[in-house]
Structure formats: structure tokens, C-alpha cells
mmCIF file of the N, C-alpha and C atoms, coordinates in Angstrom:
data_MODEL
# 
_entry.id   MODEL 
# 
loop_
_atom_site.group_PDB 
_atom_site.id 
_atom_site.type_symbol 
_atom_site.label_atom_id 
_atom_site.label_alt_id 
_atom_site.label_comp_id 
_atom_site.label_asym_id 
_atom_site.label_entity_id 
_atom_site.label_seq_id 
_atom_site.pdbx_PDB_ins_code 
_atom_site.Cartn_x 
_atom_site.Cartn_y 
_atom_site.Cartn_z 
_atom_site.occupancy 
_atom_site.B_iso_or_equiv 
_atom_site.pdbx_formal_charge 
_atom_site.auth_seq_id 
_atom_site.auth_comp_id 
_atom_site.auth_asym_id 
_atom_site.auth_atom_id 
_atom_site.pdbx_PDB_model_num 
ATOM 1   N N  . ILE A 1 1  ? 103.529 114.154 86.569  1.00 0.00 ? 1  ILE A N  1 
ATOM 2   C CA . ILE A 1 1  ? 103.279 114.138 87.994  1.00 0.00 ? 1  ILE A CA 1 
ATOM 3   C C  . ILE A 1 1  ? 101.951 113.428 88.214  1.00 0.00 ? 1  ILE A C  1 
ATOM 4   N N  . ALA A 1 2  ? 101.941 112.511 89.165  1.00 0.00 ? 2  ALA A N  1 
ATOM 5   C CA . ALA A 1 2  ? 100.732 111.745 89.471  1.00 0.00 ? 2  ALA A CA 1 
ATOM 6   C C  . ALA A 1 2  ? 100.293 112.067 90.895  1.00 0.00 ? 2  ALA A C  1 
ATOM 7   N N  . LEU A 1 3  ? 99.028  111.846 91.164  1.00 0.00 ? 3  LEU A N  1 
ATOM 8   C CA . LEU A 1 3  ? 98.443  112.142 92.464  1.00 0.00 ? 3  LEU A CA 1 
ATOM 9   C C  . LEU A 1 3  ? 97.901  110.872 93.105  1.00 0.00 ? 3  LEU A C  1 
ATOM 10  N N  . ASP A 1 4  ? 98.247  110.662 94.379  1.00 0.00 ? 4  ASP A N  1 
ATOM 11  C CA . ASP A 1 4  ? 97.614  109.609 95.168  1.00 0.00 ? 4  ASP A CA 1 
ATOM 12  C C  . ASP A 1 4  ? 96.386  110.240 95.819  1.00 0.00 ? 4  ASP A C  1 
ATOM 13  N N  . PRO A 1 5  ? 95.196  109.915 95.349  1.00 0.00 ? 5  PRO A N  1 
ATOM 14  C CA . PRO A 1 5  ? 93.997  110.566 95.874  1.00 0.00 ? 5  PRO A CA 1 
ATOM 15  C C  . PRO A 1 5  ? 93.704  110.224 97.336  1.00 0.00 ? 5  PRO A C  1 
ATOM 16  N N  . ASP A 1 6  ? 94.246  109.119 97.832  1.00 0.00 ? 6  ASP A N  1 
ATOM 17  C CA . ASP A 1 6  ? 94.010  108.747 99.226  1.00 0.00 ? 6  ASP A CA 1 
ATOM 18  C C  . ASP A 1 6  ? 94.806  109.618 100.199 1.00 0.00 ? 6  ASP A C  1 
ATOM 19  N N  . THR A 1 7  ? 96.019  110.008 99.800  1.00 0.00 ? 7  THR A N  1 
ATOM 20  C CA . THR A 1 7  ? 96.880  110.780 100.704 1.00 0.00 ? 7  THR A CA 1 
ATOM 21  C C  . THR A 1 7  ? 97.133  112.203 100.216 1.00 0.00 ? 7  THR A C  1 
ATOM 22  N N  . LEU A 1 8  ? 96.672  112.505 98.999  1.00 0.00 ? 8  LEU A N  1 
ATOM 23  C CA . LEU A 1 8  ? 96.928  113.792 98.344  1.00 0.00 ? 8  LEU A CA 1 
ATOM 24  C C  . LEU A 1 8  ? 98.428  114.064 98.172  1.00 0.00 ? 8  LEU A C  1 
ATOM 25  N N  . THR A 1 9  ? 99.189  112.983 97.996  1.00 0.00 ? 9  THR A N  1 
ATOM 26  C CA . THR A 1 9  ? 100.626 113.079 97.776  1.00 0.00 ? 9  THR A CA 1 
ATOM 27  C C  . THR A 1 9  ? 100.897 113.082 96.279  1.00 0.00 ? 9  THR A C  1 
ATOM 28  N N  . LEU A 1 10 ? 101.788 113.981 95.843  1.00 0.00 ? 10 LEU A N  1 
ATOM 29  C CA . LEU A 1 10 ? 102.192 114.034 94.448  1.00 0.00 ? 10 LEU A CA 1 
ATOM 30  C C  . LEU A 1 10 ? 103.458 113.209 94.244  1.00 0.00 ? 10 LEU A C  1 
ATOM 31  N N  . PHE A 1 11 ? 103.547 112.554 93.101  1.00 0.00 ? 11 PHE A N  1 
ATOM 32  C CA . PHE A 1 11 ? 104.697 111.726 92.769  1.00 0.00 ? 11 PHE A CA 1 
ATOM 33  C C  . PHE A 1 11 ? 105.220 112.102 91.396  1.00 0.00 ? 11 PHE A C  1 
ATOM 34  N N  . GLY A 1 12 ? 106.537 112.235 91.291  1.00 0.00 ? 12 GLY A N  1 
ATOM 35  C CA . GLY A 1 12 ? 107.186 112.326 89.998  1.00 0.00 ? 12 GLY A CA 1 
ATOM 36  C C  . GLY A 1 12 ? 107.631 110.932 89.603  1.00 0.00 ? 12 GLY A C  1 
ATOM 37  N N  . TYR A 1 13 ? 107.725 110.663 88.325  1.00 0.00 ? 13 TYR A N  1 
ATOM 38  C CA . TYR A 1 13 ? 108.132 109.331 87.888  1.00 0.00 ? 13 TYR A CA 1 
ATOM 39  C C  . TYR A 1 13 ? 108.846 109.419 86.555  1.00 0.00 ? 13 TYR A C  1 
ATOM 40  N N  . ILE A 1 14 ? 109.499 108.356 86.193  1.00 0.00 ? 14 ILE A N  1 
ATOM 41  C CA . ILE A 1 14 ? 110.162 108.268 84.899  1.00 0.00 ? 14 ILE A CA 1 
ATOM 42  C C  . ILE A 1 14 ? 109.487 107.174 84.079  1.00 0.00 ? 14 ILE A C  1 
ATOM 43  N N  . GLU A 1 15 ? 109.655 107.288 82.786  1.00 0.00 ? 15 GLU A N  1 
ATOM 44  C CA . GLU A 1 15 ? 109.165 106.249 81.878  1.00 0.00 ? 15 GLU A CA 1 
ATOM 45  C C  . GLU A 1 15 ? 110.354 105.690 81.112  1.00 0.00 ? 15 GLU A C  1 
ATOM 46  N N  . ILE A 1 16 ? 110.392 104.388 80.980  1.00 0.00 ? 16 ILE A N  1 
ATOM 47  C CA . ILE A 1 16 ? 111.427 103.726 80.191  1.00 0.00 ? 16 ILE A CA 1 
ATOM 48  C C  . ILE A 1 16 ? 110.711 102.933 79.107  1.00 0.00 ? 16 ILE A C  1 
ATOM 49  N N  . ASP A 1 17 ? 111.125 103.173 77.858  1.00 0.00 ? 17 ASP A N  1 
ATOM 50  C CA . ASP A 1 17 ? 110.441 102.548 76.718  1.00 0.00 ? 17 ASP A CA 1 
ATOM 51  C C  . ASP A 1 17 ? 110.685 101.057 76.588  1.00 0.00 ? 17 ASP A C  1 
ATOM 52  N N  . ASP A 1 18 ? 111.716 100.545 77.218  1.00 0.00 ? 18 ASP A N  1 
ATOM 53  C CA . ASP A 1 18 ? 112.075 99.145  77.071  1.00 0.00 ? 18 ASP A CA 1 
ATOM 54  C C  . ASP A 1 18 ? 111.763 98.383  78.363  1.00 0.00 ? 18 ASP A C  1 
ATOM 55  N N  . PRO A 1 19 ? 110.633 97.638  78.399  1.00 0.00 ? 19 PRO A N  1 
ATOM 56  C CA . PRO A 1 19 ? 110.261 96.919  79.622  1.00 0.00 ? 19 PRO A CA 1 
ATOM 57  C C  . PRO A 1 19 ? 111.324 95.933  80.106  1.00 0.00 ? 19 PRO A C  1 
ATOM 58  N N  . GLU A 1 20 ? 112.065 95.322  79.179  1.00 0.00 ? 20 GLU A N  1 
ATOM 59  C CA . GLU A 1 20 ? 113.123 94.387  79.580  1.00 0.00 ? 20 GLU A CA 1 
ATOM 60  C C  . GLU A 1 20 ? 114.246 95.121  80.313  1.00 0.00 ? 20 GLU A C  1 
ATOM 61  N N  . ARG A 1 21 ? 114.593 96.304  79.828  1.00 0.00 ? 21 ARG A N  1 
ATOM 62  C CA . ARG A 1 21 ? 115.629 97.094  80.496  1.00 0.00 ? 21 ARG A CA 1 
ATOM 63  C C  . ARG A 1 21 ? 115.164 97.526  81.882  1.00 0.00 ? 21 ARG A C  1 
ATOM 64  N N  . TRP A 1 22 ? 113.910 97.918  81.999  1.00 0.00 ? 22 TRP A N  1 
ATOM 65  C CA . TRP A 1 22 ? 113.341 98.302  83.299  1.00 0.00 ? 22 TRP A CA 1 
ATOM 66  C C  . TRP A 1 22 ? 113.382 97.121  84.266  1.00 0.00 ? 22 TRP A C  1 
ATOM 67  N N  . ALA A 1 23 ? 112.963 95.962  83.805  1.00 0.00 ? 23 ALA A N  1 
ATOM 68  C CA . ALA A 1 23 ? 112.944 94.766  84.650  1.00 0.00 ? 23 ALA A CA 1 
ATOM 69  C C  . ALA A 1 23 ? 114.358 94.368  85.067  1.00 0.00 ? 23 ALA A C  1 
ATOM 70  N N  . ALA A 1 24 ? 115.326 94.554  84.186  1.00 0.00 ? 24 ALA A N  1 
ATOM 71  C CA . ALA A 1 24 ? 116.714 94.200  84.512  1.00 0.00 ? 24 ALA A CA 1 
ATOM 72  C C  . ALA A 1 24 ? 117.235 95.047  85.668  1.00 0.00 ? 24 ALA A C  1 
ATOM 73  N N  . GLY A 1 25 ? 116.784 96.275  85.782  1.00 0.00 ? 25 GLY A N  1 
ATOM 74  C CA . GLY A 1 25 ? 117.213 97.141  86.874  1.00 0.00 ? 25 GLY A CA 1 
ATOM 75  C C  . GLY A 1 25 ? 116.817 96.590  88.230  1.00 0.00 ? 25 GLY A C  1 
ATOM 76  N N  . ALA A 1 26 ? 115.698 95.909  88.291  1.00 0.00 ? 26 ALA A N  1 
ATOM 77  C CA . ALA A 1 26 ? 115.229 95.331  89.552  1.00 0.00 ? 26 ALA A CA 1 
ATOM 78  C C  . ALA A 1 26 ? 116.141 94.215  90.034  1.00 0.00 ? 26 ALA A C  1 
ATOM 79  N N  . GLU A 1 27 ? 116.884 93.621  89.134  1.00 0.00 ? 27 GLU A N  1 
ATOM 80  C CA . GLU A 1 27 ? 117.737 92.489  89.486  1.00 0.00 ? 27 GLU A CA 1 
ATOM 81  C C  . GLU A 1 27 ? 119.144 92.903  89.911  1.00 0.00 ? 27 GLU A C  1 
ATOM 82  N N  . THR A 1 28 ? 119.456 94.186  89.929  1.00 0.00 ? 28 THR A N  1 
ATOM 83  C CA . THR A 1 28 ? 120.793 94.614  90.328  1.00 0.00 ? 28 THR A CA 1 
ATOM 84  C C  . THR A 1 28 ? 120.960 94.517  91.840  1.00 0.00 ? 28 THR A C  1 
ATOM 85  N N  . ALA A 1 29 ? 122.179 94.289  92.266  1.00 0.00 ? 29 ALA A N  1 
ATOM 86  C CA . ALA A 1 29 ? 122.460 94.141  93.704  1.00 0.00 ? 29 ALA A CA 1 
ATOM 87  C C  . ALA A 1 29 ? 122.118 95.416  94.471  1.00 0.00 ? 29 ALA A C  1 
ATOM 88  N N  . ILE A 1 30 ? 122.443 96.573  93.900  1.00 0.00 ? 30 ILE A N  1 
ATOM 89  C CA . ILE A 1 30 ? 122.180 97.825  94.618  1.00 0.00 ? 30 ILE A CA 1 
ATOM 90  C C  . ILE A 1 30 ? 120.675 98.079  94.756  1.00 0.00 ? 30 ILE A C  1 
ATOM 91  N N  . ASN A 1 31 ? 119.914 97.700  93.752  1.00 0.00 ? 31 ASN A N  1 
ATOM 92  C CA . ASN A 1 31 ? 118.462 97.876  93.829  1.00 0.00 ? 31 ASN A CA 1 
ATOM 93  C C  . ASN A 1 31 ? 117.869 96.972  94.907  1.00 0.00 ? 31 ASN A C  1 
ATOM 94  N N  . ARG A 1 32 ? 118.298 95.716  94.932  1.00 0.00 ? 32 ARG A N  1 
ATOM 95  C CA . ARG A 1 32 ? 117.820 94.772  95.963  1.00 0.00 ? 32 ARG A CA 1 
ATOM 96  C C  . ARG A 1 32 ? 118.205 95.253  97.362  1.00 0.00 ? 32 ARG A C  1 
ATOM 97  N N  . LYS A 1 33 ? 119.411 95.807  97.484  1.00 0.00 ? 33 LYS A N  1 
ATOM 98  C CA . LYS A 1 33 ? 119.855 96.334  98.772  1.00 0.00 ? 33 LYS A CA 1 
ATOM 99  C C  . LYS A 1 33 ? 118.947 97.487  99.200  1.00 0.00 ? 33 LYS A C  1 
ATOM 100 N N  . TRP A 1 34 ? 118.586 98.365  98.261  1.00 0.00 ? 34 TRP A N  1 
ATOM 101 C CA . TRP A 1 34 ? 117.697 99.490  98.560  1.00 0.00 ? 34 TRP A CA 1 
ATOM 102 C C  . TRP A 1 34 ? 116.326 98.986  98.992  1.00 0.00 ? 34 TRP A C  1 
ATOM 103 N N  . TRP A 1 35 ? 115.778 98.018  98.275  1.00 0.00 ? 35 TRP A N  1 
ATOM 104 C CA . TRP A 1 35 ? 114.467 97.465  98.662  1.00 0.00 ? 35 TRP A CA 1 
ATOM 105 C C  . TRP A 1 35 ? 114.517 96.909  100.079 1.00 0.00 ? 35 TRP A C  1 
ATOM 106 N N  . ASP A 1 36 ? 115.568 96.160  100.399 1.00 0.00 ? 36 ASP A N  1 
ATOM 107 C CA . ASP A 1 36 ? 115.697 95.583  101.746 1.00 0.00 ? 36 ASP A CA 1 
ATOM 108 C C  . ASP A 1 36 ? 115.798 96.680  102.803 1.00 0.00 ? 36 ASP A C  1 
ATOM 109 N N  . PHE A 1 37 ? 116.563 97.719  102.504 1.00 0.00 ? 37 PHE A N  1 
ATOM 110 C CA . PHE A 1 37 ? 116.746 98.827  103.437 1.00 0.00 ? 37 PHE A CA 1 
ATOM 111 C C  . PHE A 1 37 ? 115.437 99.568  103.697 1.00 0.00 ? 37 PHE A C  1 
ATOM 112 N N  . MET A 1 38 ? 114.628 99.732  102.660 1.00 0.00 ? 38 MET A N  1 
ATOM 113 C CA . MET A 1 38 ? 113.393 100.522 102.759 1.00 0.00 ? 38 MET A CA 1 
ATOM 114 C C  . MET A 1 38 ? 112.173 99.703  103.181 1.00 0.00 ? 38 MET A C  1 
ATOM 115 N N  . ALA A 1 39 ? 112.309 98.388  103.264 1.00 0.00 ? 39 ALA A N  1 
ATOM 116 C CA . ALA A 1 39 ? 111.154 97.506  103.482 1.00 0.00 ? 39 ALA A CA 1 
ATOM 117 C C  . ALA A 1 39 ? 110.381 97.808  104.761 1.00 0.00 ? 39 ALA A C  1 
ATOM 118 N N  . ASP A 1 40 ? 111.034 98.318  105.784 1.00 0.00 ? 40 ASP A N  1 
ATOM 119 C CA . ASP A 1 40 ? 110.318 98.562  107.037 1.00 0.00 ? 40 ASP A CA 1 
ATOM 120 C C  . ASP A 1 40 ? 109.490 99.852  107.014 1.00 0.00 ? 40 ASP A C  1 
ATOM 121 N N  . ILE A 1 41 ? 109.632 100.674 105.963 1.00 0.00 ? 41 ILE A N  1 
ATOM 122 C CA . ILE A 1 41 ? 108.846 101.913 105.922 1.00 0.00 ? 41 ILE A CA 1 
ATOM 123 C C  . ILE A 1 41 ? 107.948 102.020 104.695 1.00 0.00 ? 41 ILE A C  1 
ATOM 124 N N  . MET A 1 42 ? 107.856 100.953 103.917 1.00 0.00 ? 42 MET A N  1 
ATOM 125 C CA . MET A 1 42 ? 106.958 100.987 102.758 1.00 0.00 ? 42 MET A CA 1 
ATOM 126 C C  . MET A 1 42 ? 106.274 99.632  102.590 1.00 0.00 ? 42 MET A C  1 
ATOM 127 N N  . GLU A 1 43 ? 105.151 99.661  101.911 1.00 0.00 ? 43 GLU A N  1 
ATOM 128 C CA . GLU A 1 43 ? 104.470 98.402  101.600 1.00 0.00 ? 43 GLU A CA 1 
ATOM 129 C C  . GLU A 1 43 ? 105.293 97.647  100.578 1.00 0.00 ? 43 GLU A C  1 
ATOM 130 N N  . THR A 1 44 ? 105.507 96.361  100.826 1.00 0.00 ? 44 THR A N  1 
ATOM 131 C CA . THR A 1 44 ? 106.326 95.569  99.918  1.00 0.00 ? 44 THR A CA 1 
ATOM 132 C C  . THR A 1 44 ? 105.642 94.256  99.551  1.00 0.00 ? 44 THR A C  1 
ATOM 133 N N  . ASN A 1 45 ? 106.121 93.688  98.464  1.00 0.00 ? 45 ASN A N  1 
ATOM 134 C CA . ASN A 1 45 ? 105.755 92.338  98.071  1.00 0.00 ? 45 ASN A CA 1 
ATOM 135 C C  . ASN A 1 45 ? 106.659 91.375  98.836  1.00 0.00 ? 45 ASN A C  1 
ATOM 136 N N  . GLU A 1 46 ? 106.466 90.086  98.654  1.00 0.00 ? 46 GLU A N  1 
ATOM 137 C CA . GLU A 1 46 ? 107.250 89.080  99.383  1.00 0.00 ? 46 GLU A CA 1 
ATOM 138 C C  . GLU A 1 46 ? 108.758 89.197  99.129  1.00 0.00 ? 46 GLU A C  1 
ATOM 139 N N  . ASP A 1 47 ? 109.152 89.688  97.952  1.00 0.00 ? 47 ASP A N  1 
ATOM 140 C CA . ASP A 1 47 ? 110.582 89.824  97.631  1.00 0.00 ? 47 ASP A CA 1 
ATOM 141 C C  . ASP A 1 47 ? 111.145 91.191  98.029  1.00 0.00 ? 47 ASP A C  1 
ATOM 142 N N  . ASN A 1 48 ? 110.384 91.949  98.827  1.00 0.00 ? 48 ASN A N  1 
ATOM 143 C CA . ASN A 1 48 ? 110.717 93.305  99.269  1.00 0.00 ? 48 ASN A CA 1 
ATOM 144 C C  . ASN A 1 48 ? 110.607 94.355  98.172  1.00 0.00 ? 48 ASN A C  1 
ATOM 145 N N  . SER A 1 49 ? 110.152 93.975  96.986  1.00 0.00 ? 49 SER A N  1 
ATOM 146 C CA . SER A 1 49 ? 109.907 94.989  95.968  1.00 0.00 ? 49 SER A CA 1 
ATOM 147 C C  . SER A 1 49 ? 108.720 95.844  96.414  1.00 0.00 ? 49 SER A C  1 
ATOM 148 N N  . PRO A 1 50 ? 108.731 97.125  96.070  1.00 0.00 ? 50 PRO A N  1 
ATOM 149 C CA . PRO A 1 50 ? 107.646 97.991  96.501  1.00 0.00 ? 50 PRO A CA 1 
ATOM 150 C C  . PRO A 1 50 ? 106.316 97.609  95.852  1.00 0.00 ? 50 PRO A C  1 
ATOM 151 N N  . VAL A 1 51 ? 105.254 97.706  96.615  1.00 0.00 ? 51 VAL A N  1 
ATOM 152 C CA . VAL A 1 51 ? 103.915 97.545  96.064  1.00 0.00 ? 51 VAL A CA 1 
ATOM 153 C C  . VAL A 1 51 ? 103.640 98.781  95.218  1.00 0.00 ? 51 VAL A C  1 
ATOM 154 N N  . SER A 1 52 ? 103.108 98.598  94.041  1.00 0.00 ? 52 SER A N  1 
ATOM 155 C CA . SER A 1 52 ? 102.794 99.744  93.190  1.00 0.00 ? 52 SER A CA 1 
ATOM 156 C C  . SER A 1 52 ? 101.324 99.708  92.802  1.00 0.00 ? 52 SER A C  1 
ATOM 157 N N  . VAL A 1 53 ? 100.782 100.893 92.616  1.00 0.00 ? 53 VAL A N  1 
ATOM 158 C CA . VAL A 1 53 ? 99.393  101.046 92.192  1.00 0.00 ? 53 VAL A CA 1 
ATOM 159 C C  . VAL A 1 53 ? 99.351  102.098 91.097  1.00 0.00 ? 53 VAL A C  1 
ATOM 160 N N  . ASP A 1 54 ? 98.374  101.984 90.211  1.00 0.00 ? 54 ASP A N  1 
ATOM 161 C CA . ASP A 1 54 ? 98.195  102.994 89.179  1.00 0.00 ? 54 ASP A CA 1 
ATOM 162 C C  . ASP A 1 54 ? 97.586  104.238 89.803  1.00 0.00 ? 54 ASP A C  1 
ATOM 163 N N  . LEU A 1 55 ? 98.146  105.396 89.453  1.00 0.00 ? 55 LEU A N  1 
ATOM 164 C CA . LEU A 1 55 ? 97.662  106.673 89.960  1.00 0.00 ? 55 LEU A CA 1 
ATOM 165 C C  . LEU A 1 55 ? 97.255  107.562 88.794  1.00 0.00 ? 55 LEU A C  1 
ATOM 166 N N  . PRO A 1 56 ? 96.283  108.444 89.013  1.00 0.00 ? 56 PRO A N  1 
ATOM 167 C CA . PRO A 1 56 ? 95.910  109.359 87.933  1.00 0.00 ? 56 PRO A CA 1 
ATOM 168 C C  . PRO A 1 56 ? 97.034  110.359 87.661  1.00 0.00 ? 56 PRO A C  1 
ATOM 169 N N  . VAL A 1 57 ? 97.333  110.545 86.384  1.00 0.00 ? 57 VAL A N  1 
ATOM 170 C CA . VAL A 1 57 ? 98.377  111.492 85.976  1.00 0.00 ? 57 VAL A CA 1 
ATOM 171 C C  . VAL A 1 57 ? 97.777  112.883 85.894  1.00 0.00 ? 57 VAL A C  1 
ATOM 172 N N  . LEU A 1 58 ? 98.423  113.856 86.540  1.00 0.00 ? 58 LEU A N  1 
ATOM 173 C CA . LEU A 1 58 ? 97.968  115.242 86.507  1.00 0.00 ? 58 LEU A CA 1 
ATOM 174 C C  . LEU A 1 58 ? 98.679  116.052 85.443  1.00 0.00 ? 58 LEU A C  1 
ATOM 175 N N  . VAL A 1 59 ? 99.991  115.808 85.303  1.00 0.00 ? 59 VAL A N  1 
ATOM 176 C CA . VAL A 1 59 ? 100.812 116.549 84.351  1.00 0.00 ? 59 VAL A CA 1 
ATOM 177 C C  . VAL A 1 59 ? 101.734 115.565 83.657  1.00 0.00 ? 59 VAL A C  1 
ATOM 178 N N  . HIS A 1 60 ? 101.836 115.666 82.334  1.00 0.00 ? 60 HIS A N  1 
ATOM 179 C CA . HIS A 1 60 ? 102.758 114.821 81.585  1.00 0.00 ? 60 HIS A CA 1 
ATOM 180 C C  . HIS A 1 60 ? 103.575 115.719 80.678  1.00 0.00 ? 60 HIS A C  1 
ATOM 181 N N  . MET A 1 61 ? 104.901 115.616 80.778  1.00 0.00 ? 61 MET A N  1 
ATOM 182 C CA . MET A 1 61 ? 105.784 116.427 79.942  1.00 0.00 ? 61 MET A CA 1 
ATOM 183 C C  . MET A 1 61 ? 106.524 115.517 78.976  1.00 0.00 ? 61 MET A C  1 
ATOM 184 N N  . ASP A 1 62 ? 106.480 115.820 77.722  1.00 0.00 ? 62 ASP A N  1 
ATOM 185 C CA . ASP A 1 62 ? 107.183 115.016 76.722  1.00 0.00 ? 62 ASP A CA 1 
ATOM 186 C C  . ASP A 1 62 ? 108.600 115.494 76.551  1.00 0.00 ? 62 ASP A C  1 
# 
């Protein structure tokens, strides 16, 4: 679980050991459709991918 110190919002996340597999997920039609759908309520890059920032990790479970 990570914390956004600016908003005090907690985030859960997943880790994928294979960066190529993670990147391939971004290229799927359903993922692109989701980015387009959500673009008006989140910060995005030019391709509508979400802007991401590193956050401090509070809890890590193996």
C-alpha cells in the first residue's frame, strides 16, 4: 500500500516481474478504451495513458 502525501490517499498496486509483459498490457484494445473513458477525470499523458508518480510505500506484502 502506498500513500499520496499530497492528498493522503492510499493506493493498492500490483507488481509484475516482466516489464515487457506489463508494457504489452498497455497496448490492448480494452486498456486503451479504458484510458480514453477515464481521461476526463484523471491526469493523462498525450496518449491518454495515466500520469504516474512514485509514492512512498507504507506496507509491502510478499
